[in-house]
mmCIF file of the N, C-alpha and C atoms, coordinates in Angstrom:
data_MODEL
# 
_entry.id   MODEL 
# 
loop_
_atom_site.group_PDB 
_atom_site.id 
_atom_site.type_symbol 
_atom_site.label_atom_id 
_atom_site.label_alt_id 
_atom_site.label_comp_id 
_atom_site.label_asym_id 
_atom_site.label_entity_id 
_atom_site.label_seq_id 
_atom_site.pdbx_PDB_ins_code 
_atom_site.Cartn_x 
_atom_site.Cartn_y 
_atom_site.Cartn_z 
_atom_site.occupancy 
_atom_site.B_iso_or_equiv 
_atom_site.pdbx_formal_charge 
_atom_site.auth_seq_id 
_atom_site.auth_comp_id 
_atom_site.auth_asym_id 
_atom_site.auth_atom_id 
_atom_site.pdbx_PDB_model_num 
ATOM 1   N N  . UNK A 1 1  ? 121.326 -16.214 49.176 1.00 0.00 ? 1  UNK A N  1 
ATOM 2   C CA . UNK A 1 1  ? 122.284 -15.632 50.587 1.00 0.00 ? 1  UNK A CA 1 
ATOM 3   C C  . UNK A 1 1  ? 121.809 -14.099 51.342 1.00 0.00 ? 1  UNK A C  1 
ATOM 4   N N  . UNK A 1 2  ? 121.819 -14.195 52.109 1.00 0.00 ? 2  UNK A N  1 
ATOM 5   C CA . UNK A 1 2  ? 121.786 -12.912 53.463 1.00 0.00 ? 2  UNK A CA 1 
ATOM 6   C C  . UNK A 1 2  ? 122.838 -12.440 54.162 1.00 0.00 ? 2  UNK A C  1 
ATOM 7   N N  . UNK A 1 3  ? 123.426 -10.914 53.932 1.00 0.00 ? 3  UNK A N  1 
ATOM 8   C CA . UNK A 1 3  ? 124.677 -10.710 54.636 1.00 0.00 ? 3  UNK A CA 1 
ATOM 9   C C  . UNK A 1 3  ? 124.061 -9.853  55.965 1.00 0.00 ? 3  UNK A C  1 
ATOM 10  N N  . UNK A 1 4  ? 124.579 -10.133 56.680 1.00 0.00 ? 4  UNK A N  1 
ATOM 11  C CA . UNK A 1 4  ? 124.042 -8.525  57.712 1.00 0.00 ? 4  UNK A CA 1 
ATOM 12  C C  . UNK A 1 4  ? 125.645 -8.947  58.515 1.00 0.00 ? 4  UNK A C  1 
ATOM 13  N N  . UNK A 1 5  ? 125.237 -7.464  58.673 1.00 0.00 ? 5  UNK A N  1 
ATOM 14  C CA . UNK A 1 5  ? 126.690 -6.524  58.539 1.00 0.00 ? 5  UNK A CA 1 
ATOM 15  C C  . UNK A 1 5  ? 126.633 -5.664  60.084 1.00 0.00 ? 5  UNK A C  1 
ATOM 16  N N  . UNK A 1 6  ? 126.928 -5.941  60.974 1.00 0.00 ? 6  UNK A N  1 
ATOM 17  C CA . UNK A 1 6  ? 126.467 -4.725  62.196 1.00 0.00 ? 6  UNK A CA 1 
ATOM 18  C C  . UNK A 1 6  ? 127.675 -4.155  62.400 1.00 0.00 ? 6  UNK A C  1 
ATOM 19  N N  . UNK A 1 7  ? 127.988 -2.546  62.842 1.00 0.00 ? 7  UNK A N  1 
ATOM 20  C CA . UNK A 1 7  ? 128.525 -1.656  62.942 1.00 0.00 ? 7  UNK A CA 1 
ATOM 21  C C  . UNK A 1 7  ? 128.956 -1.502  64.817 1.00 0.00 ? 7  UNK A C  1 
ATOM 22  N N  . UNK A 1 8  ? 129.802 -1.316  65.368 1.00 0.00 ? 8  UNK A N  1 
ATOM 23  C CA . UNK A 1 8  ? 130.521 -1.209  66.535 1.00 0.00 ? 8  UNK A CA 1 
ATOM 24  C C  . UNK A 1 8  ? 130.914 0.701   66.763 1.00 0.00 ? 8  UNK A C  1 
ATOM 25  N N  . UNK A 1 9  ? 130.252 1.240   67.038 1.00 0.00 ? 9  UNK A N  1 
ATOM 26  C CA . UNK A 1 9  ? 130.766 2.906   66.626 1.00 0.00 ? 9  UNK A CA 1 
ATOM 27  C C  . UNK A 1 9  ? 131.971 2.871   67.949 1.00 0.00 ? 9  UNK A C  1 
ATOM 28  N N  . UNK A 1 10 ? 133.136 3.584   67.565 1.00 0.00 ? 10 UNK A N  1 
ATOM 29  C CA . UNK A 1 10 ? 133.438 3.901   68.845 1.00 0.00 ? 10 UNK A CA 1 
ATOM 30  C C  . UNK A 1 10 ? 133.685 4.919   68.850 1.00 0.00 ? 10 UNK A C  1 
ATOM 31  N N  . UNK A 1 11 ? 133.266 6.777   68.493 1.00 0.00 ? 11 UNK A N  1 
ATOM 32  C CA . UNK A 1 11 ? 133.253 7.892   68.101 1.00 0.00 ? 11 UNK A CA 1 
ATOM 33  C C  . UNK A 1 11 ? 131.878 7.991   67.459 1.00 0.00 ? 11 UNK A C  1 
ATOM 34  N N  . UNK A 1 12 ? 130.887 9.454   67.112 1.00 0.00 ? 12 UNK A N  1 
ATOM 35  C CA . UNK A 1 12 ? 129.861 9.662   67.380 1.00 0.00 ? 12 UNK A CA 1 
ATOM 36  C C  . UNK A 1 12 ? 130.714 9.811   65.127 1.00 0.00 ? 12 UNK A C  1 
ATOM 37  N N  . UNK A 1 13 ? 129.613 9.453   64.630 1.00 0.00 ? 13 UNK A N  1 
ATOM 38  C CA . UNK A 1 13 ? 129.592 9.462   63.251 1.00 0.00 ? 13 UNK A CA 1 
ATOM 39  C C  . UNK A 1 13 ? 128.386 10.410  62.761 1.00 0.00 ? 13 UNK A C  1 
ATOM 40  N N  . UNK A 1 14 ? 128.556 10.942  61.358 1.00 0.00 ? 14 UNK A N  1 
ATOM 41  C CA . UNK A 1 14 ? 127.497 10.875  60.236 1.00 0.00 ? 14 UNK A CA 1 
ATOM 42  C C  . UNK A 1 14 ? 127.883 10.610  59.260 1.00 0.00 ? 14 UNK A C  1 
ATOM 43  N N  . UNK A 1 15 ? 126.537 10.114  59.088 1.00 0.00 ? 15 UNK A N  1 
ATOM 44  C CA . UNK A 1 15 ? 126.502 10.173  57.363 1.00 0.00 ? 15 UNK A CA 1 
ATOM 45  C C  . UNK A 1 15 ? 125.214 11.210  56.559 1.00 0.00 ? 15 UNK A C  1 
ATOM 46  N N  . UNK A 1 16 ? 125.265 10.945  55.103 1.00 0.00 ? 16 UNK A N  1 
ATOM 47  C CA . UNK A 1 16 ? 123.823 11.847  54.604 1.00 0.00 ? 16 UNK A CA 1 
ATOM 48  C C  . UNK A 1 16 ? 123.068 10.751  54.503 1.00 0.00 ? 16 UNK A C  1 
ATOM 49  N N  . UNK A 1 17 ? 121.447 10.871  54.766 1.00 0.00 ? 17 UNK A N  1 
ATOM 50  C CA . UNK A 1 17 ? 120.561 10.726  54.848 1.00 0.00 ? 17 UNK A CA 1 
ATOM 51  C C  . UNK A 1 17 ? 120.173 9.917   53.766 1.00 0.00 ? 17 UNK A C  1 
ATOM 52  N N  . UNK A 1 18 ? 121.040 10.377  52.730 1.00 0.00 ? 18 UNK A N  1 
ATOM 53  C CA . UNK A 1 18 ? 120.734 9.724   51.450 1.00 0.00 ? 18 UNK A CA 1 
ATOM 54  C C  . UNK A 1 18 ? 121.779 9.280   51.192 1.00 0.00 ? 18 UNK A C  1 
ATOM 55  N N  . UNK A 1 19 ? 122.151 7.602   51.425 1.00 0.00 ? 19 UNK A N  1 
ATOM 56  C CA . UNK A 1 19 ? 123.560 7.011   52.120 1.00 0.00 ? 19 UNK A CA 1 
ATOM 57  C C  . UNK A 1 19 ? 123.494 5.609   51.098 1.00 0.00 ? 19 UNK A C  1 
ATOM 58  N N  . UNK A 1 20 ? 122.824 5.610   50.315 1.00 0.00 ? 20 UNK A N  1 
ATOM 59  C CA . UNK A 1 20 ? 122.379 4.606   49.297 1.00 0.00 ? 20 UNK A CA 1 
ATOM 60  C C  . UNK A 1 20 ? 123.168 4.044   47.801 1.00 0.00 ? 20 UNK A C  1 
ATOM 61  N N  . UNK A 1 21 ? 123.109 5.238   47.847 1.00 0.00 ? 21 UNK A N  1 
ATOM 62  C CA . UNK A 1 21 ? 124.543 4.915   46.425 1.00 0.00 ? 21 UNK A CA 1 
ATOM 63  C C  . UNK A 1 21 ? 125.985 4.613   47.078 1.00 0.00 ? 21 UNK A C  1 
ATOM 64  N N  . UNK A 1 22 ? 126.073 5.699   48.335 1.00 0.00 ? 22 UNK A N  1 
ATOM 65  C CA . UNK A 1 22 ? 127.389 4.840   48.934 1.00 0.00 ? 22 UNK A CA 1 
ATOM 66  C C  . UNK A 1 22 ? 127.631 2.927   49.368 1.00 0.00 ? 22 UNK A C  1 
ATOM 67  N N  . UNK A 1 23 ? 126.442 3.130   49.878 1.00 0.00 ? 23 UNK A N  1 
ATOM 68  C CA . UNK A 1 23 ? 126.261 1.418   50.517 1.00 0.00 ? 23 UNK A CA 1 
ATOM 69  C C  . UNK A 1 23 ? 126.619 0.581   49.011 1.00 0.00 ? 23 UNK A C  1 
ATOM 70  N N  . UNK A 1 24 ? 125.987 0.935   47.648 1.00 0.00 ? 24 UNK A N  1 
ATOM 71  C CA . UNK A 1 24 ? 126.361 0.084   46.973 1.00 0.00 ? 24 UNK A CA 1 
ATOM 72  C C  . UNK A 1 24 ? 127.174 0.428   46.508 1.00 0.00 ? 24 UNK A C  1 
ATOM 73  N N  . UNK A 1 25 ? 128.375 1.506   46.613 1.00 0.00 ? 25 UNK A N  1 
ATOM 74  C CA . UNK A 1 25 ? 129.508 0.968   45.839 1.00 0.00 ? 25 UNK A CA 1 
ATOM 75  C C  . UNK A 1 25 ? 130.551 0.905   46.713 1.00 0.00 ? 25 UNK A C  1 
ATOM 76  N N  . UNK A 1 26 ? 129.982 0.367   48.088 1.00 0.00 ? 26 UNK A N  1 
ATOM 77  C CA . UNK A 1 26 ? 130.662 -0.975  48.774 1.00 0.00 ? 26 UNK A CA 1 
ATOM 78  C C  . UNK A 1 26 ? 130.365 -1.996  48.773 1.00 0.00 ? 26 UNK A C  1 
ATOM 79  N N  . UNK A 1 27 ? 128.903 -2.467  48.376 1.00 0.00 ? 27 UNK A N  1 
ATOM 80  C CA . UNK A 1 27 ? 129.328 -3.606  47.972 1.00 0.00 ? 27 UNK A CA 1 
ATOM 81  C C  . UNK A 1 27 ? 130.423 -4.349  46.680 1.00 0.00 ? 27 UNK A C  1 
ATOM 82  N N  . UNK A 1 28 ? 130.045 -3.125  45.731 1.00 0.00 ? 28 UNK A N  1 
ATOM 83  C CA . UNK A 1 28 ? 130.928 -3.390  44.405 1.00 0.00 ? 28 UNK A CA 1 
ATOM 84  C C  . UNK A 1 28 ? 132.510 -3.472  44.771 1.00 0.00 ? 28 UNK A C  1 
ATOM 85  N N  . UNK A 1 29 ? 132.389 -2.996  45.653 1.00 0.00 ? 29 UNK A N  1 
ATOM 86  C CA . UNK A 1 29 ? 134.147 -2.635  46.186 1.00 0.00 ? 29 UNK A CA 1 
ATOM 87  C C  . UNK A 1 29 ? 134.427 -4.377  46.817 1.00 0.00 ? 29 UNK A C  1 
ATOM 88  N N  . UNK A 1 30 ? 133.560 -4.903  47.836 1.00 0.00 ? 30 UNK A N  1 
ATOM 89  C CA . UNK A 1 30 ? 134.056 -5.765  48.337 1.00 0.00 ? 30 UNK A CA 1 
ATOM 90  C C  . UNK A 1 30 ? 133.880 -7.043  47.421 1.00 0.00 ? 30 UNK A C  1 
ATOM 91  N N  . UNK A 1 31 ? 132.791 -7.110  46.156 1.00 0.00 ? 31 UNK A N  1 
ATOM 92  C CA . UNK A 1 31 ? 132.518 -7.454  44.974 1.00 0.00 ? 31 UNK A CA 1 
ATOM 93  C C  . UNK A 1 31 ? 134.139 -7.305  44.428 1.00 0.00 ? 31 UNK A C  1 
ATOM 94  N N  . UNK A 1 32 ? 134.630 -6.911  44.188 1.00 0.00 ? 32 UNK A N  1 
ATOM 95  C CA . UNK A 1 32 ? 135.750 -6.728  43.341 1.00 0.00 ? 32 UNK A CA 1 
ATOM 96  C C  . UNK A 1 32 ? 137.352 -6.922  44.175 1.00 0.00 ? 32 UNK A C  1 
ATOM 97  N N  . UNK A 1 33 ? 137.076 -7.196  45.491 1.00 0.00 ? 33 UNK A N  1 
ATOM 98  C CA . UNK A 1 33 ? 138.014 -7.769  46.241 1.00 0.00 ? 33 UNK A CA 1 
ATOM 99  C C  . UNK A 1 33 ? 138.434 -9.426  45.828 1.00 0.00 ? 33 UNK A C  1 
ATOM 100 N N  . UNK A 1 34 ? 136.848 -9.190  46.047 1.00 0.00 ? 34 UNK A N  1 
ATOM 101 C CA . UNK A 1 34 ? 137.545 -11.429 45.435 1.00 0.00 ? 34 UNK A CA 1 
ATOM 102 C C  . UNK A 1 34 ? 137.334 -11.673 43.880 1.00 0.00 ? 34 UNK A C  1 
ATOM 103 N N  . UNK A 1 35 ? 136.497 -10.926 42.780 1.00 0.00 ? 35 UNK A N  1 
ATOM 104 C CA . UNK A 1 35 ? 136.822 -10.728 41.446 1.00 0.00 ? 35 UNK A CA 1 
ATOM 105 C C  . UNK A 1 35 ? 136.220 -9.326  40.688 1.00 0.00 ? 35 UNK A C  1 
ATOM 106 N N  . UNK A 1 36 ? 137.331 -8.979  40.995 1.00 0.00 ? 36 UNK A N  1 
ATOM 107 C CA . UNK A 1 36 ? 137.610 -7.455  39.766 1.00 0.00 ? 36 UNK A CA 1 
ATOM 108 C C  . UNK A 1 36 ? 137.243 -7.802  38.745 1.00 0.00 ? 36 UNK A C  1 
ATOM 109 N N  . UNK A 1 37 ? 136.535 -8.877  37.670 1.00 0.00 ? 37 UNK A N  1 
ATOM 110 C CA . UNK A 1 37 ? 136.249 -9.001  36.171 1.00 0.00 ? 37 UNK A CA 1 
ATOM 111 C C  . UNK A 1 37 ? 134.664 -8.707  36.361 1.00 0.00 ? 37 UNK A C  1 
ATOM 112 N N  . UNK A 1 38 ? 133.929 -9.660  37.371 1.00 0.00 ? 38 UNK A N  1 
ATOM 113 C CA . UNK A 1 38 ? 132.448 -10.324 38.027 1.00 0.00 ? 38 UNK A CA 1 
ATOM 114 C C  . UNK A 1 38 ? 132.385 -8.795  38.675 1.00 0.00 ? 38 UNK A C  1 
ATOM 115 N N  . UNK A 1 39 ? 133.399 -8.462  39.084 1.00 0.00 ? 39 UNK A N  1 
ATOM 116 C CA . UNK A 1 39 ? 132.107 -6.789  39.945 1.00 0.00 ? 39 UNK A CA 1 
ATOM 117 C C  . UNK A 1 39 ? 132.175 -6.336  39.149 1.00 0.00 ? 39 UNK A C  1 
ATOM 118 N N  . UNK A 1 40 ? 133.304 -5.798  38.151 1.00 0.00 ? 40 UNK A N  1 
ATOM 119 C CA . UNK A 1 40 ? 132.522 -4.988  36.304 1.00 0.00 ? 40 UNK A CA 1 
ATOM 120 C C  . UNK A 1 40 ? 131.615 -4.980  36.034 1.00 0.00 ? 40 UNK A C  1 
ATOM 121 N N  . UNK A 1 41 ? 131.808 -6.215  35.556 1.00 0.00 ? 41 UNK A N  1 
ATOM 122 C CA . UNK A 1 41 ? 130.806 -7.146  34.786 1.00 0.00 ? 41 UNK A CA 1 
ATOM 123 C C  . UNK A 1 41 ? 128.964 -6.560  35.002 1.00 0.00 ? 41 UNK A C  1 
ATOM 124 N N  . UNK A 1 42 ? 128.732 -6.669  36.746 1.00 0.00 ? 42 UNK A N  1 
ATOM 125 C CA . UNK A 1 42 ? 128.071 -6.509  37.035 1.00 0.00 ? 42 UNK A CA 1 
ATOM 126 C C  . UNK A 1 42 ? 127.376 -5.234  37.368 1.00 0.00 ? 42 UNK A C  1 
ATOM 127 N N  . UNK A 1 43 ? 128.200 -3.992  37.384 1.00 0.00 ? 43 UNK A N  1 
ATOM 128 C CA . UNK A 1 43 ? 128.519 -3.123  37.459 1.00 0.00 ? 43 UNK A CA 1 
ATOM 129 C C  . UNK A 1 43 ? 127.716 -2.044  36.228 1.00 0.00 ? 43 UNK A C  1 
ATOM 130 N N  . UNK A 1 44 ? 128.437 -2.874  35.122 1.00 0.00 ? 44 UNK A N  1 
ATOM 131 C CA . UNK A 1 44 ? 128.025 -2.317  33.870 1.00 0.00 ? 44 UNK A CA 1 
ATOM 132 C C  . UNK A 1 44 ? 127.474 -2.828  33.067 1.00 0.00 ? 44 UNK A C  1 
ATOM 133 N N  . UNK A 1 45 ? 126.834 -4.380  33.365 1.00 0.00 ? 45 UNK A N  1 
ATOM 134 C CA . UNK A 1 45 ? 125.813 -4.737  31.830 1.00 0.00 ? 45 UNK A CA 1 
ATOM 135 C C  . UNK A 1 45 ? 124.894 -5.274  33.285 1.00 0.00 ? 45 UNK A C  1 
ATOM 136 N N  . UNK A 1 46 ? 125.102 -5.658  34.529 1.00 0.00 ? 46 UNK A N  1 
ATOM 137 C CA . UNK A 1 46 ? 123.837 -6.996  34.970 1.00 0.00 ? 46 UNK A CA 1 
ATOM 138 C C  . UNK A 1 46 ? 123.946 -8.192  33.965 1.00 0.00 ? 46 UNK A C  1 
ATOM 139 N N  . UNK A 1 47 ? 122.818 -8.991  34.986 1.00 0.00 ? 47 UNK A N  1 
ATOM 140 C CA . UNK A 1 47 ? 122.201 -10.325 33.437 1.00 0.00 ? 47 UNK A CA 1 
ATOM 141 C C  . UNK A 1 47 ? 120.537 -10.099 33.418 1.00 0.00 ? 47 UNK A C  1 
ATOM 142 N N  . UNK A 1 48 ? 120.337 -9.757  32.338 1.00 0.00 ? 48 UNK A N  1 
ATOM 143 C CA . UNK A 1 48 ? 119.439 -9.484  31.638 1.00 0.00 ? 48 UNK A CA 1 
ATOM 144 C C  . UNK A 1 48 ? 118.443 -10.591 31.671 1.00 0.00 ? 48 UNK A C  1 
ATOM 145 N N  . UNK A 1 49 ? 116.993 -10.239 31.995 1.00 0.00 ? 49 UNK A N  1 
ATOM 146 C CA . UNK A 1 49 ? 116.000 -10.658 31.459 1.00 0.00 ? 49 UNK A CA 1 
ATOM 147 C C  . UNK A 1 49 ? 115.923 -11.569 30.978 1.00 0.00 ? 49 UNK A C  1 
ATOM 148 N N  . UNK A 1 50 ? 115.847 -11.861 29.387 1.00 0.00 ? 50 UNK A N  1 
ATOM 149 C CA . UNK A 1 50 ? 115.763 -12.042 28.347 1.00 0.00 ? 50 UNK A CA 1 
ATOM 150 C C  . UNK A 1 50 ? 116.748 -12.375 27.486 1.00 0.00 ? 50 UNK A C  1 
ATOM 151 N N  . UNK A 1 51 ? 117.654 -12.687 26.906 1.00 0.00 ? 51 UNK A N  1 
ATOM 152 C CA . UNK A 1 51 ? 118.403 -11.989 25.371 1.00 0.00 ? 51 UNK A CA 1 
ATOM 153 C C  . UNK A 1 51 ? 118.012 -11.235 24.885 1.00 0.00 ? 51 UNK A C  1 
ATOM 154 N N  . UNK A 1 52 ? 119.252 -10.409 24.978 1.00 0.00 ? 52 UNK A N  1 
ATOM 155 C CA . UNK A 1 52 ? 118.805 -9.067  23.859 1.00 0.00 ? 52 UNK A CA 1 
ATOM 156 C C  . UNK A 1 52 ? 117.562 -8.044  24.635 1.00 0.00 ? 52 UNK A C  1 
ATOM 157 N N  . UNK A 1 53 ? 117.288 -8.183  26.157 1.00 0.00 ? 53 UNK A N  1 
ATOM 158 C CA . UNK A 1 53 ? 116.670 -6.844  26.466 1.00 0.00 ? 53 UNK A CA 1 
ATOM 159 C C  . UNK A 1 53 ? 117.009 -6.114  27.511 1.00 0.00 ? 53 UNK A C  1 
ATOM 160 N N  . UNK A 1 54 ? 115.848 -5.169  27.453 1.00 0.00 ? 54 UNK A N  1 
ATOM 161 C CA . UNK A 1 54 ? 116.657 -4.440  27.965 1.00 0.00 ? 54 UNK A CA 1 
ATOM 162 C C  . UNK A 1 54 ? 116.971 -4.016  29.161 1.00 0.00 ? 54 UNK A C  1 
ATOM 163 N N  . UNK A 1 55 ? 115.771 -4.910  29.850 1.00 0.00 ? 55 UNK A N  1 
ATOM 164 C CA . UNK A 1 55 ? 116.157 -4.863  31.636 1.00 0.00 ? 55 UNK A CA 1 
ATOM 165 C C  . UNK A 1 55 ? 117.123 -5.687  31.835 1.00 0.00 ? 55 UNK A C  1 
ATOM 166 N N  . UNK A 1 56 ? 117.713 -5.662  32.943 1.00 0.00 ? 56 UNK A N  1 
ATOM 167 C CA . UNK A 1 56 ? 118.953 -5.929  33.586 1.00 0.00 ? 56 UNK A CA 1 
ATOM 168 C C  . UNK A 1 56 ? 118.635 -6.242  35.166 1.00 0.00 ? 56 UNK A C  1 
ATOM 169 N N  . UNK A 1 57 ? 118.780 -7.230  35.910 1.00 0.00 ? 57 UNK A N  1 
ATOM 170 C CA . UNK A 1 57 ? 119.091 -7.334  36.930 1.00 0.00 ? 57 UNK A CA 1 
ATOM 171 C C  . UNK A 1 57 ? 120.274 -7.763  37.968 1.00 0.00 ? 57 UNK A C  1 
ATOM 172 N N  . UNK A 1 58 ? 120.815 -6.957  38.472 1.00 0.00 ? 58 UNK A N  1 
ATOM 173 C CA . UNK A 1 58 ? 122.159 -6.478  39.843 1.00 0.00 ? 58 UNK A CA 1 
ATOM 174 C C  . UNK A 1 58 ? 122.375 -7.931  40.468 1.00 0.00 ? 58 UNK A C  1 
ATOM 175 N N  . UNK A 1 59 ? 120.985 -8.621  40.988 1.00 0.00 ? 59 UNK A N  1 
ATOM 176 C CA . UNK A 1 59 ? 120.998 -9.699  41.874 1.00 0.00 ? 59 UNK A CA 1 
ATOM 177 C C  . UNK A 1 59 ? 121.432 -9.057  43.720 1.00 0.00 ? 59 UNK A C  1 
ATOM 178 N N  . UNK A 1 60 ? 121.671 -8.279  43.835 1.00 0.00 ? 60 UNK A N  1 
ATOM 179 C CA . UNK A 1 60 ? 121.128 -7.904  45.427 1.00 0.00 ? 60 UNK A CA 1 
ATOM 180 C C  . UNK A 1 60 ? 120.707 -6.587  45.565 1.00 0.00 ? 60 UNK A C  1 
ATOM 181 N N  . UNK A 1 61 ? 119.902 -6.709  46.450 1.00 0.00 ? 61 UNK A N  1 
ATOM 182 C CA . UNK A 1 61 ? 118.843 -5.086  47.535 1.00 0.00 ? 61 UNK A CA 1 
ATOM 183 C C  . UNK A 1 61 ? 119.692 -5.262  48.803 1.00 0.00 ? 61 UNK A C  1 
ATOM 184 N N  . UNK A 1 62 ? 119.649 -4.191  49.549 1.00 0.00 ? 62 UNK A N  1 
ATOM 185 C CA . UNK A 1 62 ? 119.327 -4.213  50.952 1.00 0.00 ? 62 UNK A CA 1 
ATOM 186 C C  . UNK A 1 62 ? 119.419 -2.789  51.094 1.00 0.00 ? 62 UNK A C  1 
ATOM 187 N N  . UNK A 1 63 ? 118.709 -3.155  52.437 1.00 0.00 ? 63 UNK A N  1 
ATOM 188 C CA . UNK A 1 63 ? 118.373 -2.681  53.427 1.00 0.00 ? 63 UNK A CA 1 
ATOM 189 C C  . UNK A 1 63 ? 118.911 -0.922  53.575 1.00 0.00 ? 63 UNK A C  1 
ATOM 190 N N  . UNK A 1 64 ? 118.371 -0.269  54.191 1.00 0.00 ? 64 UNK A N  1 
ATOM 191 C CA . UNK A 1 64 ? 118.630 1.497   54.987 1.00 0.00 ? 64 UNK A CA 1 
ATOM 192 C C  . UNK A 1 64 ? 119.102 0.349   56.285 1.00 0.00 ? 64 UNK A C  1 
ATOM 193 N N  . UNK A 1 65 ? 119.821 1.735   56.573 1.00 0.00 ? 65 UNK A N  1 
ATOM 194 C CA . UNK A 1 65 ? 121.036 0.852   57.638 1.00 0.00 ? 65 UNK A CA 1 
ATOM 195 C C  . UNK A 1 65 ? 119.896 2.279   58.753 1.00 0.00 ? 65 UNK A C  1 
ATOM 196 N N  . UNK A 1 66 ? 119.925 1.223   59.767 1.00 0.00 ? 66 UNK A N  1 
ATOM 197 C CA . UNK A 1 66 ? 119.271 1.165   60.908 1.00 0.00 ? 66 UNK A CA 1 
ATOM 198 C C  . UNK A 1 66 ? 120.298 0.904   62.696 1.00 0.00 ? 66 UNK A C  1 
ATOM 199 N N  . UNK A 1 67 ? 119.249 2.047   63.345 1.00 0.00 ? 67 UNK A N  1 
ATOM 200 C CA . UNK A 1 67 ? 120.116 2.442   64.716 1.00 0.00 ? 67 UNK A CA 1 
ATOM 201 C C  . UNK A 1 67 ? 119.133 2.471   65.847 1.00 0.00 ? 67 UNK A C  1 
ATOM 202 N N  . UNK A 1 68 ? 119.645 1.917   66.897 1.00 0.00 ? 68 UNK A N  1 
ATOM 203 C CA . UNK A 1 68 ? 117.592 2.314   67.638 1.00 0.00 ? 68 UNK A CA 1 
ATOM 204 C C  . UNK A 1 68 ? 118.175 3.807   67.966 1.00 0.00 ? 68 UNK A C  1 
ATOM 205 N N  . UNK A 1 69 ? 116.992 4.496   67.902 1.00 0.00 ? 69 UNK A N  1 
ATOM 206 C CA . UNK A 1 69 ? 116.571 5.589   67.790 1.00 0.00 ? 69 UNK A CA 1 
ATOM 207 C C  . UNK A 1 69 ? 116.421 6.575   69.033 1.00 0.00 ? 69 UNK A C  1 
ATOM 208 N N  . UNK A 1 70 ? 117.087 6.363   70.239 1.00 0.00 ? 70 UNK A N  1 
ATOM 209 C CA . UNK A 1 70 ? 117.972 6.277   71.488 1.00 0.00 ? 70 UNK A CA 1 
ATOM 210 C C  . UNK A 1 70 ? 119.600 7.113   71.360 1.00 0.00 ? 70 UNK A C  1 
ATOM 211 N N  . UNK A 1 71 ? 120.589 6.363   69.936 1.00 0.00 ? 71 UNK A N  1 
ATOM 212 C CA . UNK A 1 71 ? 121.594 6.591   69.757 1.00 0.00 ? 71 UNK A CA 1 
ATOM 213 C C  . UNK A 1 71 ? 121.059 7.370   68.356 1.00 0.00 ? 71 UNK A C  1 
ATOM 214 N N  . UNK A 1 72 ? 120.732 7.947   67.045 1.00 0.00 ? 72 UNK A N  1 
ATOM 215 C CA . UNK A 1 72 ? 120.531 8.446   66.255 1.00 0.00 ? 72 UNK A CA 1 
ATOM 216 C C  . UNK A 1 72 ? 120.225 9.560   66.102 1.00 0.00 ? 72 UNK A C  1 
ATOM 217 N N  . UNK A 1 73 ? 120.057 10.564  65.621 1.00 0.00 ? 73 UNK A N  1 
ATOM 218 C CA . UNK A 1 73 ? 119.539 12.200  65.521 1.00 0.00 ? 73 UNK A CA 1 
ATOM 219 C C  . UNK A 1 73 ? 119.920 12.407  63.910 1.00 0.00 ? 73 UNK A C  1 
ATOM 220 N N  . UNK A 1 74 ? 119.503 13.681  63.461 1.00 0.00 ? 74 UNK A N  1 
ATOM 221 C CA . UNK A 1 74 ? 118.888 13.624  62.154 1.00 0.00 ? 74 UNK A CA 1 
ATOM 222 C C  . UNK A 1 74 ? 119.877 15.529  62.644 1.00 0.00 ? 74 UNK A C  1 
ATOM 223 N N  . UNK A 1 75 ? 121.001 15.668  61.783 1.00 0.00 ? 75 UNK A N  1 
ATOM 224 C CA . UNK A 1 75 ? 121.252 17.184  61.626 1.00 0.00 ? 75 UNK A CA 1 
ATOM 225 C C  . UNK A 1 75 ? 121.646 17.882  60.735 1.00 0.00 ? 75 UNK A C  1 
ATOM 226 N N  . UNK A 1 76 ? 120.852 18.656  60.249 1.00 0.00 ? 76 UNK A N  1 
ATOM 227 C CA . UNK A 1 76 ? 120.212 19.355  58.731 1.00 0.00 ? 76 UNK A CA 1 
ATOM 228 C C  . UNK A 1 76 ? 120.317 17.423  57.625 1.00 0.00 ? 76 UNK A C  1 
ATOM 229 N N  . UNK A 1 77 ? 121.388 17.486  56.377 1.00 0.00 ? 77 UNK A N  1 
ATOM 230 C CA . UNK A 1 77 ? 120.745 16.655  55.641 1.00 0.00 ? 77 UNK A CA 1 
ATOM 231 C C  . UNK A 1 77 ? 121.985 15.180  56.037 1.00 0.00 ? 77 UNK A C  1 
ATOM 232 N N  . UNK A 1 78 ? 121.672 15.014  57.344 1.00 0.00 ? 78 UNK A N  1 
ATOM 233 C CA . UNK A 1 78 ? 122.884 13.690  58.154 1.00 0.00 ? 78 UNK A CA 1 
ATOM 234 C C  . UNK A 1 78 ? 121.718 12.945  59.082 1.00 0.00 ? 78 UNK A C  1 
ATOM 235 N N  . UNK A 1 79 ? 122.350 11.761  59.882 1.00 0.00 ? 79 UNK A N  1 
ATOM 236 C CA . UNK A 1 79 ? 121.900 11.366  60.468 1.00 0.00 ? 79 UNK A CA 1 
ATOM 237 C C  . UNK A 1 79 ? 122.981 11.205  60.952 1.00 0.00 ? 79 UNK A C  1 
ATOM 238 N N  . UNK A 1 80 ? 123.558 11.193  62.539 1.00 0.00 ? 80 UNK A N  1 
ATOM 239 C CA . UNK A 1 80 ? 124.517 11.952  63.146 1.00 0.00 ? 80 UNK A CA 1 
ATOM 240 C C  . UNK A 1 80 ? 124.389 9.770   63.832 1.00 0.00 ? 80 UNK A C  1 
ATOM 241 N N  . UNK A 1 81 ? 125.307 9.554   64.329 1.00 0.00 ? 81 UNK A N  1 
ATOM 242 C CA . UNK A 1 81 ? 124.468 8.247   65.027 1.00 0.00 ? 81 UNK A CA 1 
ATOM 243 C C  . UNK A 1 81 ? 126.019 8.029   66.320 1.00 0.00 ? 81 UNK A C  1 
ATOM 244 N N  . UNK A 1 82 ? 125.673 8.058   67.390 1.00 0.00 ? 82 UNK A N  1 
ATOM 245 C CA . UNK A 1 82 ? 126.686 8.114   68.659 1.00 0.00 ? 82 UNK A CA 1 
ATOM 246 C C  . UNK A 1 82 ? 126.255 6.894   69.191 1.00 0.00 ? 82 UNK A C  1 
ATOM 247 N N  . UNK A 1 83 ? 128.292 6.164   69.578 1.00 0.00 ? 83 UNK A N  1 
ATOM 248 C CA . UNK A 1 83 ? 128.584 4.307   70.514 1.00 0.00 ? 83 UNK A CA 1 
ATOM 249 C C  . UNK A 1 83 ? 127.743 4.664   71.302 1.00 0.00 ? 83 UNK A C  1 
# 
């Protein structure tokens, strides 16, 4: 399954350049709304590739945020997005 999220900004917004952790936390919060127990399991344990194995999978990945070059600029350690 693929989830495509689109934001329409009403005002200038800035986020840290290293925003992946915040996106991951948001995914877990969304999962918790529908099933808190599953969200906690996925966060704390995940699925093992082999029974008793050490490697776990979380079953989701995401790309970084994207915006038109004309609507974004770097400012220190943040990316500033304009509507």
